[in-house]
N, C-alpha and C positions, 0 to 999 in steps of 0.2 A: 447192076447188081441193089439188090432191095436189102438196106439196111435197117436192121430191127430198132423199135420204138426206146428199147431199154436203156438204160444210161448207167455205167457200170460208178457203182459206190465206190471212193477211195477207202481203206480200211483204215481207222486209227491209227497214229502211229507214237512211239517216243524214241527222241534221237539219245542216243549215247556217245559220253566223252568219256574221257580219263580226265583226271584230278590232274594239276601241276605235283602233287605230292605222291603221286600214285608208283607204287614201286610193288615186284615180284620176291616174295622170298620163299626159298626152300621150307616147308616145314617138317618136321617128323612125328608131330602130335598136336595133340589139344587139350584145353583145358575149360571148364563152363562153374560160371559163376551167377547165380540168378539176384537180380539188382532191381529192385523198384519197378517189379511188374516187367522187367526187361530183362533178355538173356544176353549174357555177357562171354564170348567166347575170344578164346585167347589161344594164339597157334604159336607154337615154341620149335626149335629146330636144338637138337643135342649138336653141339660142339664142345668143343677141345678150349680150355682157358690157359694160355701159356703164362708162367708166375716168372721164372726167372729163371738164368742160364746160367750155370759155372765160368768162372775163369781162372786161368791159369799164366803162369808169369811166360812171356815166349823166349824158347829157347836159348839165342842168342844177346836179348837185350831184357833182363830182368823188371828195367820200367814201362816195357809194353805189356799189355796184357792180351791175351788170345781167349775165342771159346775155348771150354772142353769137350763139349757135345752133350754134358750131360743138364738135361733141360728138365725141371721142375712143371708139373703141369696137373688141370685136375677137368673133369668133364663139368659140364656147365650145360644147363638148359635155358636157354635165351629166348624170352618170348618177344616175336619179331613183329608181330600185329595181331591186334584186338580189332573186335565188331561188339557192336552192339544192339540187339535187334527185339523188337515186339514177338511174341509168341506165333502171331499170326506170320511175320517176316520169317520167323524161324522154320514153321512147315512148310512155305515155298521153298525156301532153302534146301529140304529135308527132299521134297519133291524133286528138284533140280537135280540134285548129286545121285537121289533114286535112277533119274531116269538118265543119267551121263554113265552111272554103273552099269545099269544093262545094254545101253547103246555100246560100253566099251565092250562086255564080255561075250555080247554076242554075236557069232559068224554072220558076216557080211554077205547078202544075197547078192548074188550076179546073175 
């Protein structure tokens, strides 16, 4: 069998790894600030913040207390992660998200 004289050229690659502090958070929205030529994106999750729960005396021992089921709570918009990017990086992120959105919403070809 005859082999071609062409040698396959290996394409350049870059390795990916996760930081030891990498975390995944569920976000319900985001906010943006422009600072020093960079864009800061802050992603938040809407959560409930429990403040206090009422107590009542135990019916058999007035020295003991038990929860009465009345919980004071408020909505909280907790910012869970932020990233700072250059405008060029942000444009790349937009393109990536657009590709994901198109791939997710288009029917699969089979």
